[in-house]
C-alpha positions, 0 to 999 in steps of 0.5 A: 840103346834107348834110355829108360824113361824115369818114373815120377815119384809118387807121394801119398796126399796125406803124407804131404799134408802132414809134412806141411802142417809140421813145417808150419808148426815149426815156423810158428814155434820158432817165431820166424813168421810170428813177429814182424815189423809192419810199419816204421813212421819217422818224419824225414824232415822236421822243423827246429824246436818241434815235437816229433812222434816216431811210430814203430808198428809191429805184429806179435801174432801168438808171441809175447812182447819182450822189449822195444828199444830205440837207437839213434846212430847206434846208441840206445836212448829208449827201452820199453820192457813190459815185464820190468818194474820200471816199464820205460827206461831212457838213456842220455844221447845228445840231441834226444829229449824223450817225453816219457809221459807220451811214449809207449811200446809203439811210439816215442816222442821227442821234445824240442828237437835241435840240429844234433837231433838229426840222424838215423833212428832204429826201432828194435822189437824182441819177442819172449822166450823161447824164440827171442826173435828180434826184428828192426827197421830204421829211417833217417830224420833231418832237423831243418832251420827255416829261413827268417824271410823269403828269397830276395831278387836283386839286379833287375830293372823295371823295363827291358828292351828286346836284345838287352841282357837280364842279369839277376840273382835270387838269394835265400835267407840263411837256413839249414840245409840251404834252400833249393832255388828255382827260377820261373819266367812267366810261370814256366821253369827257366831254361837251364842255360839261363841259370848261374849256380846255385852257389853256397855263398856264406855259412854263419857261426850256427852252420846256417847256409845262404844260397844264390842262383843267378839268371842271365839271358838275352831278352826276346819277344817270346819272353813277353806276354801282353807286354809284360815279363814275370820273373819269379824265384821259388825257395823250398826245403823238402816239404816243410818250407816254400816261399817265393818272390816275383818281379814284373818287367815291362817291355818297350812297345816300340822295340817289341814292334820293331821287326814289323816296322823294319819289314815295312820300311824294307818293302818301301825301299824296293819301289822306284825313285819316281814313286817315292817323289810323287808320294804314291807308295807312302800313301797307298802303303799307310792309308786306304786308297780313298784317303790316299787319292784325296791327299794326292789331290791336295797338290803342292801341300803334299808334293814330294814330301812324305812327312808333309803328306802324313801330317796333312793326313792326320789333320784332315782325317 
């Protein structure tokens, strides 16, 4: 038995528009779309003893503002109520020192922030009756104690030869939080296999932390650029601190050329003993054919003595 096809439901266009208008009016009247938070601006990191402005931007549309409240870690410390006789009220919360004269319904200013000022801050905005709709948003802020000086590099030498091992440490000055340390070799981040740490080596009575990051690797020709190797340590704390220290290391030119010399000597050993006695291999390998022929004509002065022939070559040419 064939199924009877369903007939689509029909609706008068005028009825559809009327329902849409009624729904929009209900939403507007209830405050669901009238009050909204547009932006909360709280710096993620601030420096100790700085003055901080926190911004709470909202859109009332057709609603009236009832209150703006600020909280730190769930505790109210600032209230703005435009209809009250005292528009602004503050409440004691550790680490929060409100500047009343520079604070408004959309911003609150904190003076001389300290380590206890770190925490989660929330802005709460409420509309007037009859809706009393409330919107809020939050963000975390961390107070940073900067190091008194840049990172310190220890354990290095002024000269290294290929095959030797570099063992160096980069130590940050005490800070809160500890500085993030990064090693660079000739401007490029060091291979993670070269790194030792980082480690927090000390915490003082103020809670300031000292970090150490080691660098250890065996020197190769690739680590030198034009005979030098630059080792840099960079210390950063978020976006509020960036300092570096760099040391320049020289390479031993004789060692850097060692592979080429070793290859040359290996080729010389492959010749016959008679060639070595006559000095032909030594001459033709180190000098042009014309110079070698002239030296061979010197006779006994260079016969059988490679080093003697080389000395003659330096004297004569």
